C-alpha positions as CSV (number, residue, x, y, z in Angstrom):
1,M,-7.0,7.9,6.0
2,A,-6.3,8.9,10.0
3,R,-9.7,8.8,11.8
4,I,-7.3,11.2,13.8
5,A,-5.4,14.2,12.1
6,P,-2.3,14.6,13.6
7,L,-1.2,17.7,14.6
8,D,0.9,20.1,11.9
9,P,3.3,22.5,12.5
10,P,3.7,25.5,13.4
11,Y,2.8,24.0,16.9
12,A,2.0,25.5,20.6
13,D,5.0,25.9,22.3
14,D,3.8,22.9,24.8
15,V,3.2,20.3,21.8
16,A,6.6,21.7,20.5
17,A,8.6,21.2,23.0
18,E,6.9,17.4,24.2
19,L,7.3,16.3,20.2
20,A,11.1,17.6,20.5
21,A,11.7,15.6,23.3
22,M,10.3,12.4,21.7
23,M,12.5,12.4,18.8
24,P,16.5,13.1,17.7
25,P,17.5,16.5,17.5
26,G,16.6,17.8,13.9
27,V,14.4,14.9,13.4
28,P,10.4,15.8,11.9
29,P,8.4,14.0,14.9
30,I,6.5,11.1,13.5
31,G,2.3,10.8,13.0
32,L,2.1,8.5,16.0
33,F,3.4,11.4,18.0
34,R,1.4,14.3,16.5
35,T,-1.6,12.2,17.2
36,F,-0.5,11.6,20.7
37,A,0.4,15.3,20.8
38,R,-3.8,16.1,20.9
39,H,-3.8,14.9,24.2
40,L,-1.0,16.2,25.9
41,P,-1.1,14.5,29.8
42,M,-1.5,11.2,27.9
43,T,1.8,11.3,25.8
44,R,3.6,13.1,28.9
45,A,2.6,9.5,30.6
46,L,3.8,7.6,28.0
47,R,7.3,9.0,27.3
48,G,8.0,8.3,30.7
49,W,7.4,4.8,29.8
50,G,8.5,5.1,26.2
51,A,11.5,6.5,27.2
52,H,12.4,3.0,29.6
53,E,11.5,0.8,27.3
54,L,13.8,2.2,24.3
55,G,16.3,3.3,27.0
56,R,19.8,2.3,28.3
57,S,17.8,1.6,31.6
58,L,15.7,-1.2,29.6
59,A,17.7,-4.5,31.0
60,L,17.9,-5.9,27.5
61,S,20.2,-5.7,24.5
62,L,18.8,-3.5,21.7
63,R,18.6,-6.6,19.5
64,E,16.2,-8.3,21.6
65,R,14.1,-5.4,22.4
66,E,13.7,-4.9,18.4
67,I,12.8,-8.5,17.7
68,V,10.0,-9.0,20.5
69,I,8.7,-5.2,19.3
70,D,8.7,-6.2,15.8
71,R,7.1,-9.5,16.5
72,T,4.2,-7.9,18.5
73,C,3.9,-5.3,15.9
74,A,3.0,-7.5,13.3
75,R,0.9,-10.4,15.1
76,C,-1.4,-7.0,16.0
77,G,-0.7,-6.1,12.2
78,S,0.5,-2.5,12.8
79,E,2.3,-2.1,9.6
80,Y,2.9,1.1,11.2
81,E,4.8,0.3,14.1
82,W,6.5,-2.5,12.5
83,G,7.5,-0.3,9.6
84,V,8.9,2.6,11.8
85,H,11.0,0.6,13.8
86,V,12.4,-1.6,10.8
87,A,13.3,1.4,9.6
88,F,14.8,2.7,12.5
89,F,16.6,0.1,14.1
90,A,17.2,-2.9,11.8
91,D,20.3,-1.8,10.3
92,K,21.7,-0.9,13.8
93,V,20.9,-4.6,15.6
94,G,22.6,-6.1,12.5
95,F,19.1,-7.9,11.1
96,T,20.0,-8.9,7.5
97,P,16.7,-8.9,5.6
98,A,15.7,-12.3,5.9
99,Q,15.8,-11.8,9.3
100,V,13.5,-8.5,9.4
101,A,11.0,-11.1,7.1
102,A,10.9,-13.5,9.9
103,T,9.6,-11.2,12.7
104,A,6.2,-11.0,10.2
105,G,6.7,-14.4,8.6
106,I,6.6,-18.1,9.6
107,D,9.8,-18.8,8.6
108,H,11.9,-18.4,11.4
109,A,15.2,-20.1,9.8
110,A,16.8,-16.9,9.6
111,L,17.3,-16.6,13.4
112,P,19.1,-18.0,15.8
113,E,17.5,-20.2,18.0
114,C,17.5,-18.5,21.2
115,E,16.4,-15.8,19.1
116,R,13.5,-17.9,17.9
117,L,12.1,-18.4,21.6
118,L,11.4,-14.4,22.0
119,L,9.4,-14.8,18.8
120,R,7.6,-17.7,20.4
121,L,7.5,-15.6,23.9
122,A,5.2,-12.7,21.9
123,D,3.3,-14.9,19.8
124,E,2.1,-17.2,23.2
125,L,1.7,-13.7,24.6
126,H,-0.4,-12.7,21.9
127,D,-2.3,-15.4,21.3
128,R,-3.1,-16.3,25.0
129,A,-1.9,-13.7,27.1
130,Q,-0.3,-16.4,28.9
131,V,3.3,-17.9,29.2
132,S,3.7,-22.4,28.7
133,D,5.8,-23.9,31.4
134,T,7.7,-25.3,28.7
135,L,8.9,-22.2,26.8
136,W,9.1,-20.5,30.2
137,A,11.9,-22.6,31.1
138,A,13.3,-22.3,27.6
139,L,13.3,-18.7,28.3
140,R,15.0,-19.1,31.7
141,A,18.4,-20.3,30.8
142,H,19.3,-17.5,29.0
143,W,17.2,-14.5,30.5
144,S,17.6,-13.4,33.8
145,E,14.4,-12.4,36.3
146,T,14.3,-8.9,35.5
147,Q,15.1,-9.6,31.8
148,L,11.9,-11.6,31.8
149,I,10.4,-8.9,33.0
150,E,11.2,-6.7,30.7
151,L,10.3,-8.9,27.9
152,I,6.7,-9.3,29.0
153,A,6.4,-5.2,29.8
154,L,7.8,-4.7,26.3
155,A,4.8,-6.9,24.7
156,G,2.4,-5.4,26.5
157,F,3.4,-1.8,25.9
158,Y,3.9,-2.7,22.1
159,H,0.3,-4.3,21.7
160,L,-1.0,-0.7,23.4
161,I,0.9,1.0,20.6
162,S,0.0,-1.2,17.7
163,F,-4.0,-0.6,19.4
164,L,-3.6,3.0,18.7
165,T,-1.7,2.9,15.3
166,N,-4.6,0.5,14.0
167,A,-7.9,1.8,15.4
168,L,-6.4,5.2,14.7
169,R,-5.6,4.2,11.1
170,I,-2.4,6.0,11.2
171,P,-0.8,6.4,7.6
172,P,2.7,5.2,6.9
173,E,5.5,7.1,7.5
174,T,6.9,7.8,4.3
175,Y,10.0,6.2,4.7
176,G,8.6,2.9,6.6
177,A,9.4,-0.6,5.8
178,R,6.1,-2.3,4.5
179,F,5.4,-5.6,5.8
180,P,6.6,-9.2,3.5
181,D,4.4,-10.0,0.7
182,A,2.6,-13.1,1.8
183,G,4.5,-16.3,1.7
184,A,7.9,-14.0,1.4
185,S,8.9,-14.6,4.8
186,T,12.2,-15.9,3.7
187,G,13.1,-13.0,1.3
188,A,14.0,-9.6,2.1
189,A,11.8,-7.2,3.3
190,G,10.6,-4.1,1.8
191,T,12.6,-1.6,4.2
192,R,13.9,2.3,3.5
193,S,16.2,4.0,5.7
194,G,14.9,6.0,8.6
195,P,16.5,9.6,9.7
196,G,17.5,8.8,13.0
197,S,15.9,7.3,16.5
198,P,12.5,7.9,18.7
199,R,12.9,8.3,21.7
200,A,9.5,7.1,23.7
201,G,6.8,5.0,22.8
202,S,7.3,4.0,19.5
């Protein structure tokens, strides 16, 4: 059960406007955003950064972005956020079921070698809040300085989102994917189709 109940419609005008700005037209706002909306100044601040992280100004490809987000959320144990991103974006970026499972498991063979570097980056940042010299050298062979800054910031932002979803105990969305069963990282992750793409902070 959620520790802070998300807002339910009908929404106040300012809340409705903020939620509408965070979702595609006609798509109901997710529970995370309806919880954020209890604190509108924070929501507006997060929306600005989230819009960059999920927008076209990001220096990374959509697929690169999703690998880092999914891995970061999985390492934080945020099934809510991992599941929302898998539902909204896995098909768009061409993930196979085995690749989805790889973002949450220990068997990464389904991903190309260069993409496994992104999993290692998320892991090192999660475990040590640092990046080893060996991994940094490998990353620099594939990504620019601008992209490397983006990758680190992206992982940091989704630690924040994971902390919020976990600590507030936001219930999974009905269409959200669920973590693969233990030991099933080379098989299919349970995915469900999502209704669109959230625009900010998820």
